[in-house]
N, C-alpha and C positions, 0 to 999 in steps of 0.2 A: 505495499502500500503507500503511494506516493503520499507525502502530506505537503503542506505549502511553505514550511521552513526548508525542507529538505530541496525544494526548489529553487527559494530564494538565495541558501546557501549555493547552490551548483551555479545558479547563474551569475553570483559571486565570484566564483572560482574561474568560470568561464572570462568573467569582463576582465577578471587581474591579466588571465594567459593572452588575453586580444591583443590587450595595450602593451605587451611584453614583445616587440617588435627582431628582426634579426639580431642589429648588435645590442640589445641586450641577453637575448638568449645565449651566441655562438660564446659571450664571456665566461658562462656558467662550466662547474665542474662535469658535470655529464656530459656536455656537448666536447668539453675537451678530452675529455678518455675517448668516448667513440669514435672522434676523428684520430688520434693518436694512437688509437688502436691497431689498425692496418700497417703502421709504420712498423710500431716492434714487433710484430709478428715477420714480416718482410724481414728485418733486418737482424731476427737473432735464426730464421729459416736459411738465410742468406750465411750466415756464421757456420750454420752445421754442414750446410751443402758443399759449401769451396773452403771448409778447413783454415781458414785465412787466421792469424795473429794478429790482425791491425786490430788497436783499440784506442781510444781516446782516452785522457785522465780522467774525464768524471767518470765513461764505463770502467776502468780500472779500478777506482776508488768504490763505489756500487759492488762491484764483483769480489774485489778482495774482502770487504765488510762482511758480505755474506758467505764468501768460504771461512773465517772466522768462526761462524756461528753453527757449520756443517754446511751448507749447502754450498758444492762444489762443480753441478752441472748448469749447463745455460737453461738447458730447459727446468730444472727447479728452479732457480732463479726468475726465469720469465714469469715463472708461474705462481712465484709468489710474489712479486713485483703486482699482476693483473689482479689477483684475489684481494689483494689490501688495497688497491685504487680502486677495483670496485667493489667493493663494499664501503669505502667512504661514501661514493659516489652515489650509489642505486640506494642507501640509506638515506640520501640526503633527496634522492630524488620522490623515496616514498612519501618523506616526510611533506613536501611539495605538492606533489601532483603532479610531476613536472610533465610536459606535452613536449613530443620530438619531431621535429619538422624534416625530413630525412635531405628534402631541399638546401639548407641550412649549410649542408655540411661542401654541397657544391657551390655554395656563396663563400665560404670559408677557406678554399682553395684557394679561388680566385684571388680575396682580397690577401691571401699569404702572397700568391705569385707578382701580385704588383708589389709587397712590401720589398720583397724578395731581388724586386731588378731595381728598386729603389736605391738598397738598404748600401750597396757597394758605393754607390757612387757620391751620395749625402758623406759616407763618414770619412773616404778620400776625401771630400772637400772641405770637412774638420780637420784634417789631419794635416794635410798641407797649407794649413793655415801657421802649423807651428814647425813642421818639419819636412821638408821636402823628399819624394822617390819610398814608393813602399818594397819590404822585402816581397820574394816571388812565392807564391805557393807552394806545396808539397808537389814535387816530381817521382816519377819512376815508382808509382803503384800501377796495378792492373785496375782495368776497370770497374772488375768487380770488386777489387779494394778501395778505390774511390768511390764506389757508389753506398757500401757499406759504410766508410767512416762519413759518407756525411749527412744518410740519415741517423747513424749512430751520435752525430756531434748534436742533429737536431733536437734528439729526445733525449738524451742523457744529459750532453749541459742546459738544457735549459731546464732537467730536472732539479739536477743538482746547485746550478747555479742562479736558480730566478726561483722554481717553486720552492726548494727546500731551505737555499741559504737565505734569500731577501725576507722570507718570513722569521728563519729563525733572528737575522740580524733585527730586523723588528720588535719581536718579541724583547731580547734583551736588551735593545736599548734604550725602549719605553719601561723595562723593569726594573734594569740595575741601574740606568740612568738617569730617569727621568724625564725623558727627551718627550715630545710631541707627539701625533699621528703621523706628521706632515717633515717635521726634521729626522724622528726615526727612518723614514723612506727615503729624506733624501741620502743618508750616511749607508743604508744599508746599501743602497744603488750603488754608491761610492766604490764600497770594498767588493761587494759582489761583482763589480764587472774588475776590478783590478783582479781579485783572485782569478778570475775568470780568464783577464788575459794573461796571464802568470801559466796555467796550464795549459798553454796549448805551446811551451818547450817544453813540456814532460814525456815521456813514453817515446814508441817507435814513428808515432806522424811529428815529433816535437820538433820545431826549428831552434836553429842558432838563434840565440838571444842578439834583440836588437830591437834598440828604442824604440823607431819610427815603427816598427811593426807593433811591438807594442801598444805604442799608444794606439795604432790604428783597431787594435782589437779592444780595449780598453773602451776607447769610443763606441765600437759594434758593443760591448758587454753594456754599456749605459741606452744606447737607443733601444737593443733586444729588450731590455729591463721595462724600457719606459713602454714597449707593445704589450709586454706581460702585466704592465696593470691597468693598461688603458682595453687593450683586446683582449686578454687570456692566455694562459697555458699552451693550446691546442694551436694558435694561431701562432705566437714566437714560435713553438715547434717547427713549424710547417714552413715558416719564413725562413728561419736558421739552414733548415734543412734545403730548401730550394736553391737559397745563396752560395752554399757548399755546393750543392750538383753542379750548380754553372760555373762558380770559378774551378772546379777539381777537372770539367769538361770540357770548360769553352774560354775560358782564361788563356 
């Protein structure tokens, strides 16, 4: 039996959902999870079938941590990450009766692609104001290794340096230093971008340290952090991955 109150409550939910357009929905955790999920599966599957040892710093850190607690396989690591992320996201969805619009994922990809086109030129312009010339990107790797490295950087560097590190820094700066929300966010962006840049000189894909390339990556880290704040984790991941694919294959 349908009561008048139920109709009013359902109408209220529908009105709220209708008022949330693409830009509101695409920032949400559930959209980020579903958007990034195919990249995670492709990345781990390609590592399994190619047997490559190519890793970036963020990937190494996460998997070393899981090795310490006894999870030593790629499959085990991937399943744990997916389970934790899915639990958080779908618990939130259940509480808010979130509606999923599949067409939004197409829009998110297109938006990320546009950002990836402008990311490099924007960072170069900003960097050239301080130091001329840019270090060359990694060379000498196979096409599959370059593709794996590109999407791995998007997934794991955005996870570690944006989703985890920025959130942790904001919490620490607010709780222990007494900063306001916006002050904590500014300092969190600065330090996460600084550490993000430094990690590009570690591991097999690491470059020889160069001040100009460090500055380039620092500025890129700041821009990606702002993108993460304004447009969400999923779009930051795809922007980063698509930019790296463009650099590795077409630069």
